[in-house]
N, C-alpha and C positions, 0 to 999 in steps of 0.2 A: 699874146696871140690867142685867138679864140678857137676852141674845139667845138665845132658846131655853134650853137647860140647859147647854150646853157652852162658851159664850163669854160673857164679862161685859164690858160697857163701863165704863171708869173714866176719870175726869178726871185728867190728869197735867200736869206742867210739863216742857216739852221745850226743851232748850238747842239753839238754832240760831244760829250766827254770833255767839255771845256773848250772845244775848238769850234770856230765858225766856218761852216762850209757852204759854198754857194751851190744851191740845187734848184731844180724846177718843181713848182708845186701847182696843184690844180685847185681853183676856187670857183664857187658858184657865181655865175653872172647875175647881177641885179640891175634891172633897168625899169624906167617908168613906162606904164601903159595908160594912156588917156582913153577913157571910154566916153564916146560921144553918142548922144541919142538924137535921132531925127524922128519927129512925130507931127501929127496934125493931119487935116484933110488935104486932099489933092488941091494944089494951087496956093495953099497957105501953110506949108510945112515949115517947121522951125528946127534948128539944130541947137542942142543943149549939151554943154560939157558936164557930164554927170559926175565923174570921179577920176582921180589919178591914183593908181596903185603901183607900188614898187614890187615887181614880180620877176620870176625866172622865165625866160623865153620858152614858149611851147604851150600848146593848147589854149591860145589866146581867145579863140571863139568860145570854147567851153568856159573859160574864166569869165568872159563878158556875160554869157547866158546865165551862168550860176549866180553871178553878182546881181543881175537884174531880177532873177527869180527870188533870191533871198532878201532882196530889198523891196520885194512886193511890187515891182514895176510891171512884171509880166507874170502870168499864171501858167502858161504852157508855151511850148516851142512855136506853135503856130501863131502866137501873138507877134512874132518877129518875121518880117517879110524877107530881110536879107541882112547879112553881116559882111562888112568889107574892111579888110586890113588896109588902111590908108597909108601907113608907113610901119616901120618896125616897132614904133612906140605909140601908135595911134590906131584906134579901131572905131568904125562907125556902125551902129546898130540901127536899122530902120524898123520902126514899129509900124504895125498895120494901121491904116487910117482910122479904124474904129476903136483903137486902144486909147483911152484917156490918160494923158500924162500931165500932171500939174507941176509946172516949173517952179512956181512959188513955194510949193510944199517941199520939193526936192532941192531947192536952191541952197546948196551948201558947198558945191564944187570942192569936195573934201580932198585933202592930202591923205591918202591911205598908206600907212607905213607898213613895211614887211614884218614888223614885230608886233604891232598892236591892232592891226585891222583898221576899220573905219574910225577915225578920230573926230572929235568935235561935234558929236551928235547932240542935239538940243536937250534931250532928256531920255531917261530910261523908257518912257512911254514910246518914244520915237523908235527905239531899238526893238522893243517888244511889239512886233507887228502881229497882225492877224495870222495865227497859225492855221494853215488850210486843212490839216489832218488831225483827227482825234485818235490817239494811240490806244490800242487794246491793252488793258492793264496787265495781262499775264502772258501775252504773246509777243514774240516767239520765246520758246524755252531754249536756254543754252547752258551747257554744263560748265562747271569750274575747270574741268580738264580741257575742254574745248577752248575756253577763253585764254588759258595759260599758253596755248600754242600760237596765238595771234602775233605777238611781238617778233618771234623768230621767223614766222612766215612772211611778215611784212619786210623785215630787215633783209632777208635773202633776195627780195625782189627790188630793193632800192638801188638801182644802178648808179644814180648820181651821188647818193650818199656814199657809196662804195668808193667813188672817185675822189670826193671832196670832204666828206665828213661834216658838211655844213648845210644841209638842206632838210626841210620837213617833209613828211609823208602823211597821206591819209589813205587808209585802205577800207574797202567795202567788203565785208565778209558775210557769207551764209554758212553758218556753223564754222568749219575749218577751211572752207574754200574761199580764197581771195579772188573776188570777182573783178574789182577795179582798183588800180593804184594810181595816185597822182602825187607828184613831187613839186615843191616850190619853196623858194626862200622864205615865203610867208605861209604860216599855218592856214590862215583864212583863205588865201589864194588857192592852196591845195584843195581845201574843202569846196570852194566855189567851182574849181575845175571838175571835181568828182560829181558834184550836183549838176553842173552843166552837161556833163556826159550822160547822166541819167535822164535829164530833160530831153536831150537830143534823141536818146534811144527809147523815149516814152516808157520808162520803167518806174516812174514815180507813181505812188509813194513807195519808199524803200522800207515797207513795213514788215518784211520778213528777214531783214538784214541787220547787221551791226556795223558800226564805223569805229575804227581805231585811228587815233591821231598820235603822232610821234612825240609831241610836246605836252604842254599842259592843256587843261580843259577850261577855256575862257567862256565868259557869258556869251560872246558872239559866236563861238563855235557851237555851243548848245543851241542857240537861236537858229543858226543856219541848218543844223541837223534836224531840228524840229520842223522847219519849213519843208524839208524833204521827206518828212514822215519817218525818220529814223527812230526806232524804239530803244536802241541800246547804243550808248556812246562810251567808248573806253579811251583812256589816255595813259600814256607812259608816265606823265607827270601828274601834278596836283590840280584839282579843280579850284576855282575861286568860289567864294560864298554866294555870289550872284548866280554863278553857273549852277550850283546846287539848288538854289531857290527856284530857278526857272525850270530845271529838269524835273524837280519834284512837283511843281505846279501843273506840269503837262504829262505826268505819269511816265516819264522817261527813266530808264535805268542808266545811272551814271557811275562809271568805274574810274578810279584813279590809281596811280602808282602801280600800273600793271607791269610786273617784272617776273617772268617765268611762272612759278607756282604761287606768287604772292600778289594780291591786289586788294583794294578797298572798295566796297560798294557803298555809295553815299545815298542812293535812293533807288527804288524800283527792284528790290531784292527778290520779289516774287517771280521774276523771269529766270532766275539763276537756279539751276539744279545742282545740288550739293554732292557732286562726285566728279 
């Protein structure tokens, strides 16, 4: 039985003290969302199935906008004339007539899994898109004390994690203030939702803010954060080698293993105040 659209109640057997007891548990809902693009001049518009992502229901419009922005399909909210939820698992994004969309280049009709993001891209060059913003090498400044507070602040606001223990979160911080929080079964979806919200609010670039992700820091999460002009990306888990390389190449501060008073700085230490 569904609790809203994001959480499902299921009957399980729980082992306690050697005894099996039937109880009700809450799990995160995971459903496909197909993102369809409609583009072209009036009278010759075409529909193109861009991607399928496994996501948690909620903020589908933000997810679609953020995905299109980080995939370099659009540069601003006004590039989209309308967004229509065709069904629970299908969304149609209408591009303005003057927006060029190359179906041949984008023709991958990917299966985007909740664990790994967009899979099957042709090459690293395809993933490393033109980053629209140049980060200021030393700004903003954030203290180690401030950074250490982020995980607790994020956790206290994670309503779905509190219910299920099985969902990722991405938080946008300015110093210790949590400005935006998005949750999803997929890390990359949560990031796209957050960026989509910023795109809708016309607050890009996010060059005075930091982003905290609840899992590891993958190459794709760094790429998405750079697309939004994020200068500091922190993760509760570990970064990958490609994530470090990409962050370093674009003067991003990358933090991993953020747990209370302990964390590692992999690059961009000049933004961190040592107190």
